[in-house]
C-alpha positions as CSV (number, residue, x, y, z in Angstrom):
1,M,-29.2,38.3,29.8
2,G,-28.7,34.6,30.7
3,I,-27.1,33.6,27.4
4,M,-24.1,35.7,28.3
5,A,-23.6,34.3,31.7
6,D,-21.0,31.6,30.9
7,L,-18.7,34.0,29.0
8,D,-15.6,35.1,30.8
9,E,-15.8,38.5,32.7
10,E,-13.6,40.3,30.2
11,T,-15.9,39.4,27.3
12,Q,-19.1,40.3,29.3
13,A,-17.6,43.7,30.2
14,H,-16.5,44.3,26.6
15,S,-20.0,43.5,25.4
16,K,-21.6,45.9,27.8
17,R,-19.3,48.7,26.7
18,V,-20.0,47.9,23.0
19,Q,-23.7,47.9,23.7
20,S,-23.5,51.4,25.4
21,L,-21.3,52.8,22.6
22,A,-23.5,51.4,19.7
23,V,-26.6,52.7,21.2
24,A,-25.2,56.1,21.8
25,I,-24.1,56.2,18.1
26,G,-27.6,54.9,17.0
27,E,-29.4,57.5,19.0
28,R,-27.4,60.3,17.5
29,M,-27.9,58.8,14.0
30,G,-31.7,59.1,14.6
31,L,-32.5,55.4,14.6
32,T,-36.1,54.5,15.4
33,S,-37.0,53.1,18.7
34,A,-37.4,49.6,17.1
35,E,-34.0,49.8,15.4
36,L,-32.4,50.9,18.8
37,K,-34.0,48.0,20.4
38,E,-32.5,45.6,17.9
39,L,-29.0,47.4,18.1
40,N,-29.2,47.2,21.9
41,L,-29.6,43.5,21.9
42,G,-27.4,42.6,18.9
43,A,-24.5,44.8,20.2
44,Y,-24.7,43.2,23.6
45,I,-24.6,39.7,22.3
46,H,-22.3,40.3,19.3
47,D,-19.6,38.0,20.7
48,I,-21.9,35.2,22.0
49,G,-20.1,32.8,19.8
50,K,-17.0,33.2,21.9
51,K,-18.5,30.8,24.4
52,F,-17.5,28.0,21.9
53,I,-13.8,29.1,21.9
54,P,-11.5,27.5,24.4
55,E,-10.3,29.9,27.2
56,T,-6.7,28.8,26.4
57,I,-7.1,30.7,23.1
58,L,-9.1,33.6,24.4
59,K,-6.6,34.3,27.2
60,K,-3.4,33.4,25.4
61,K,-0.6,35.9,26.0
62,A,1.4,35.0,23.0
63,P,0.4,35.6,19.3
64,L,-2.1,33.1,18.0
65,T,-1.1,30.5,15.5
66,P,-3.0,30.3,12.1
67,Q,-5.0,27.3,13.4
68,E,-6.0,29.3,16.5
69,W,-7.1,32.3,14.3
70,E,-9.3,29.9,12.4
71,I,-11.0,28.9,15.6
72,I,-11.4,32.7,16.6
73,E,-12.9,33.4,13.2
74,M,-15.6,30.9,13.7
75,H,-17.2,32.7,16.6
76,P,-19.6,34.8,14.4
77,K,-21.0,31.7,12.7
78,R,-21.2,29.8,16.0
79,G,-23.0,32.8,17.6
80,Y,-25.3,33.1,14.6
81,S,-26.4,29.4,15.0
82,L,-27.0,30.0,18.6
83,V,-29.2,33.1,18.3
84,E,-31.0,31.5,15.3
85,A,-31.9,28.5,17.5
86,L,-33.2,31.1,20.0
87,G,-35.5,32.6,17.5
88,L,-34.0,36.1,17.5
89,S,-34.7,38.6,14.8
90,D,-32.9,38.8,11.5
91,A,-31.4,42.2,12.5
92,V,-29.9,40.7,15.6
93,K,-28.6,37.6,13.9
94,G,-27.0,39.9,11.2
95,I,-25.1,41.8,14.0
96,V,-23.9,38.5,15.5
97,L,-22.8,37.1,12.1
98,G,-21.5,40.2,10.4
99,H,-19.7,42.3,13.1
100,H,-16.2,41.4,11.7
101,L,-17.1,42.2,8.1
102,W,-15.9,45.4,6.4
103,A,-18.4,48.2,5.7
104,D,-17.6,48.1,2.0
105,G,-18.0,44.4,1.9
106,Q,-14.3,43.7,0.8
107,G,-12.9,42.1,3.8
108,G,-13.3,40.6,7.3
109,Y,-14.9,37.3,8.2
110,P,-16.7,35.0,7.8
111,Q,-14.9,34.6,4.5
112,E,-17.9,33.3,2.7
113,L,-19.7,36.6,3.4
114,V,-17.0,38.8,2.0
115,G,-18.6,40.7,-0.9
116,L,-21.8,41.4,1.0
117,K,-22.3,44.8,2.8
118,P,-23.4,44.4,6.5
119,S,-26.4,46.2,7.7
120,L,-26.2,49.7,9.3
121,L,-26.9,48.2,12.7
122,T,-24.1,45.8,12.2
123,Q,-21.8,48.6,10.9
124,I,-22.5,50.6,14.1
125,T,-21.7,47.7,16.3
126,T,-18.4,47.1,14.4
127,V,-17.3,50.6,15.1
128,A,-18.1,50.3,18.7
129,D,-16.5,46.8,19.0
130,V,-13.3,47.8,17.4
131,F,-12.9,51.0,19.3
132,D,-13.5,49.3,22.6
133,A,-11.2,46.5,21.6
134,M,-8.4,48.8,20.8
135,I,-8.6,50.8,24.0
136,S,-9.0,47.8,26.2
137,H,-6.0,45.9,27.9
138,R,-5.9,42.3,26.7
139,A,-3.8,39.4,27.7
140,Y,-1.4,39.7,24.7
141,R,-1.2,43.6,24.6
142,Q,-1.8,46.9,26.4
143,G,-4.8,48.9,25.3
144,L,-4.1,51.9,22.9
145,G,-5.1,55.4,23.9
146,I,-8.5,56.6,22.7
147,A,-6.9,59.1,20.3
148,A,-4.9,56.3,18.5
149,A,-8.2,54.2,18.4
150,M,-10.0,57.2,16.9
151,D,-7.2,57.7,14.3
152,H,-7.6,54.0,13.3
153,L,-11.3,54.4,12.7
154,K,-10.8,57.5,10.7
155,S,-8.0,56.1,8.6
156,N,-10.2,53.0,7.7
157,S,-13.4,54.9,7.2
158,G,-14.9,54.1,3.9
159,T,-13.4,50.6,3.7
160,R,-13.6,48.7,7.0
161,F,-15.8,51.2,8.7
162,N,-18.9,53.2,7.6
163,I,-18.0,56.9,6.9
164,E,-21.3,58.3,8.5
165,V,-21.0,56.1,11.6
166,V,-17.4,57.1,12.1
167,A,-18.2,60.8,11.6
168,V,-21.1,60.6,14.1
169,F,-19.0,58.7,16.6
170,E,-16.1,61.2,16.3
171,A,-18.4,64.3,16.5
172,E,-20.9,63.3,19.1
173,V,-19.7,60.3,21.1
174,Y,-16.0,60.5,21.2
175,P,-15.8,64.0,22.8
176,S,-17.6,62.7,26.0
177,L,-15.0,59.9,26.2
178,R,-12.1,62.2,25.9
179,I,-13.6,64.3,28.9
180,S,-14.3,61.3,31.1
181,G,-11.4,59.1,30.0
């Protein structure tokens, strides 16, 4: 998709992996074809707002400063503005805006949305996003093993992550990752 073309290769590759994981979860959860279509697009472009973050911050090898974190935390809102201007659906806009919100609505960002529970499609994307981010090597750290990432999802299930989404991921998607990875 053309709107992703000017993102760095690492973000594009991450977005494709998140898309694949999210759709696999959604299929196993029995989402309709219309929901899967929305999830497919939303998961792929969830980080589109990162195109507004300076590369010096995205590729920084040292810990981010509080001011740099503020810039990072703006990417969901910046992405939302972009997809809204493109006329994309409310479901896709919700994924882009809410993919860093906790499933229980009690944490995450954007801060002004804390207290609202994200949609199921957004919660599926969040699980896929966090899992892939944790197992991927980044400029500032090595990736974790897939078992450690799965343990993180399970230990935060019911707060940060949707219990049902994590259960489906663990039972039906994760086993194929352990075999191939």
